[in-house]
N, C-alpha and C positions, 0 to 999 in steps of 0.2 A: 092375378094369374099365378099358378104354382110353378115353382122351379121343378125341372125334371128330376126324377128320383136319383139319377146318376150323380147329381150335384148336391144332394141333400146333406146337411150337416146337423149336428146336435144343436138344439136350442139351449139358451142359457139355463132355462128351467130344468131341462134334462141333465145338463152338466152338474147342476146343484144337487141332484138326487144321487150322484155318484159319490164315491169316497173322496173326501176333500183333503188336500194338503195345501199349505201356504208357503210362499217364498218370495224373496225380493232380490236375492243374489244368485250368481251362477245359473242364470235362467236357461241358457242353452243346455247345460248338462241336466238340469232338472226336467226340462221338457223332453229331452231324448230318453230319459229314464222312465217316463210316465207309462204306467200300465193302461190298457184300453179302458178299464172301469174306474180310472182315477182322474180327478180334475185338479189342476193346479190353479190356485187363486193368487194372482200377483198383487202384492200389497203396496206397490209403489207406482208412480207415473213412469211410463216408458218413454213418452215424448218429452223433450227438453223444455225447461221453463222459458227459454227464449222464444219458443213458439206457443207459449201459454198452455203447454201440455195439450195442445190441440192437434189431433192427427191430421186433419185437413190442412191446417197451416203448415205442418211439417212437410207434407207431400208437395206443397206449392213452393216452399221457400228454403227447405233444407238443401244443403249442397249435394251434388252428384259426384260419383266416382268418374273422373274424366278420362276416358280412353284417349289414347294419343291423337292429337290434332295435327294433321298434315297441312302444310302451307300451300301445296300445289300438286297437280298430277305428276309433274316431273319428279317431285320429291318422293312420291310413292314408287314410281318406276325405278328411280335410282336406288331406293332402299331394297327393292326386289333384286336388282342387279348385284348389289353387294352381299346378297344372301341373307338379309335380315328377315326376321319373322314378322311379316306385315299382316298376315291373316288376322281377322278380327278375333278369332278364338285365342290366339297367342297374345294379342294385345290385351284382351280381357284378363287372361291369366296373370299377366304381369301386374296389372292394376289391382285385380281382386286380391292377389297375394300380398299386396302392399298396404291393404286396409288396416288401419290402426284404431278405428272406432266404428261403431255401427250406426251412427246418426246421419245416414244418407237417405235421400228420397229416390234413389235409382242410380243408374249410370248413364253417361251421355257421350256423344260424339258429334262432329260437325262435318257437313259436306264440304268438298273442295272444288266443286264445279256446279254449274246450273244456276238458275235464278232463285231457287228456294234454298237459301243458306241457313235457315233456322236450325238451331241446335236440336238434335234428335235425343229424346230422353226415353229411357226404358226402365220401368219399375220391375224389381224382382217378383213382386206379387203378381203383376200382369204376366210375367213369364210362367209362373206356376199355374195360373188360371188358364193360360193358353195350352199348356201341356195337358191340363185336365180336360179341356174341350177337345183337343186333338185325340186323346184316348177315347173319349165318348163317341166321337164320330166313327172311329175305326172299329171299336168293340161293338158298336151298334150296327156296323155294316153300312153306314150312311155318310161317307166322307163328302166334304164339300166339293163343289165343281171348280175346275181349273181350266181356263181357256186362254192360252197365250197368244199374243200378237207379236211374234218375234221374227217374222220372215222379211227382214230388211237389213241392209248393210249397216245402217246406223246403230244397230243394237251393240256393236263392238264398243262404241264410245258412250252411248247414252242408256243402254239397257232396253229391256222390253216392257211393254204394258201387258198385264195379266189380269183378266177378269176372274173374280173369285166369289164363292159363296161359302158362308159359314153358318151352321144351324144356331139358333138361339138357345140359351139355357132354359128358357121359359116354355112351358107346355103351350102348344097352340099358336105360338108366335112365328111369323114368317122368317125365313132365313135372311141373314144380312148379305147384301150384294154390294161389291165395290171393286175398284180397279187399283191394283198395285202398279206403281210406276217405278222405273229405274231398277228393274230386276236384272241382275247380272246373268248373262246367258253363255258367253264365250270365254273359254279358258285362256285368259290373257291378263297381264298385270292390271289392266284397266278395270277388271272385275271388282277389285278392292275399292277403287274410287267410286264406281257405279253403286256398289252396295251401300256406301255412306250417304247416298242421296235418296234412299228408299222413302216413299211416301204413298199415301192412298187418298181416295176421296171419301173414305168412310166417315160417318158421323153418328156414333151412338151416344148415349147419355154420358158415358165415361169420358169421351173426347170433346163433345160439343160444349159442355159446361165446365171444362177444365180451364177456367180463365184465371190468369195470374198477372199481378202487378208486382214488379220487383221491389225488394227492400232497397234502401239507399246504398247499403254495402254490397249488394249483389253486383258481380262483375259482368255477367252475361245479360243479354237483352231479355226482356220479359217474354218475348215471343218464342215459345218452344213448340216443337212437334212431339206430342206425347203418344207413343204407340200403346194401343190397348190390346187386351187378350184376343179379341176377334181377329185383329190384323196379324198378330204373331202366330196364331193357330192357322190362319190362311197361308202364311209363308211356309209353315211346316208342310202343308199340302202341296205347295208349289215345289218344294224340295222333293217330295214324293213323286210328283208328276215327271220332273226332269230326270230323276234317277230311273224311274220305270220306263219311260218312253225313249230316253236318249242315253241312258247310262252315265249321266252327268252328275258330278259332285260339285260343280261350280257354285250352285246356289247354297250348298252347305258351307263350303270353304269361305265364301264371302258374306255369310250371314252375320248380322250384328246381334242376333238374338241368343241369349244365354239359355241353354237347354238343361233343365234340372236332372240330377241323378235320382235314382230310387231312394237313396239316403235322404235327400232333400225333400222329396215328395212325402215320405213318411213323417218327417219333421213338420212339414206344412199341414198335413192332415191333423196332427196334434194341435197345431195352432188354431185350427178351425173347430176342433171337436173336444179338446181337453184342457183349454186354458181360458180362464176368466180374469177380468180386471175388477178390482174392488174400488168403487168410487164412493166418496163421502160427500153428500150434498150440503147445502148451506145450513140445514137444520141438524146436521150431524148424523143423519141416517145413512146406513151403508146400503149400497146397491151393487149388484154384480151383473156384469155385461160381457159380451164377447169382444174379442179383439177387433179393432178397426184397421182399415187398410194401412195407415201410417205406422201403427204399432206392429203389425205383421212385417212390414218392410224393415223396421229397425231390427226385429228379431231374426229375420233372414240374413241381414248383413252381419249380425252377431255370429250366426252359424258360419258364414263365409270367413269371417275373421279368425274363428277358432279352428276350422277344419280345412280351409284353403279351397282354391278353385277346382282342383282335380276331384276332390271328394264331393263337391256340391253342385258344380255346373259344367261338367265336362263329360258329355255323353253323345253317342250316336243317336240321331233322331229316330231310327227304327225301333229302339228300345222303348221309346215313349208310348208307343201304341199299346203295350202290354202292361203298363203300370196298373197296380191295383189301387183304385181310389175308394173302395168300399170302407165304410166306417167299421173299425174293428169291434167285434162282439164283446 
């Protein structure tokens, strides 16, 4: 089944027919400077040797940028009373701006309440793909459904359940349907605690087969909750719903999801359409292929390291609707 035209990218063969330039150093600058009709061939491994230069192993075992872990609800509330910036966006900014290498598999945070205390992990690639899907939904005039179940006093402390649908990227495939749990609804310090417990019952291929067994040196448990692009795009729709229906910014202020700027989107488009990796097989033959998920992740963290959080992942979600995802001519 074919991918929808909105999500089409150049094939490796198409990229090889463009003007070719080679590089292995200063990759962020080289990629940002690429013209639409130019392809950069990267002549070195992007994934570290400790992960056998394997992008899949990198995404499963490389460290995450750890957003501040709170020990209890009382700690969060006391931090708010002291005037500290506990909103997830400010917490992310502090951590993103402290990045000193790009070899991360995403960023993470931990719930401080509830029975599901699994570490939540979010890949920057999934954030970009979510923004891509969100733009497609709204530019096509077919946003997903949002149906909240929030009419109960308990939502102050545990959040709401919200039924969501998100269209597939594939032509002819049915929408994904799932329930978001622990969605913050009420503007109270507990919203930050509630937002850290977000989870869904969604199970696409990206999440269902993301099985991980930790390395001996890994400090956190093997059991992670990995958010995928479908879930992040659905949460963007939830933010839209509450802003439109209730004038509420709670869902945005307590959101754990990084929203990419247009600067980052243009860079990501080049990763998808203007960059190839040169592989050499056991017989010495050269082969050229597109970037894999883990390689894009490293190059996105390299962008964050060079340009900081404000330039790369600090944006109002309303702007995301209008981003231009077309392949440059």
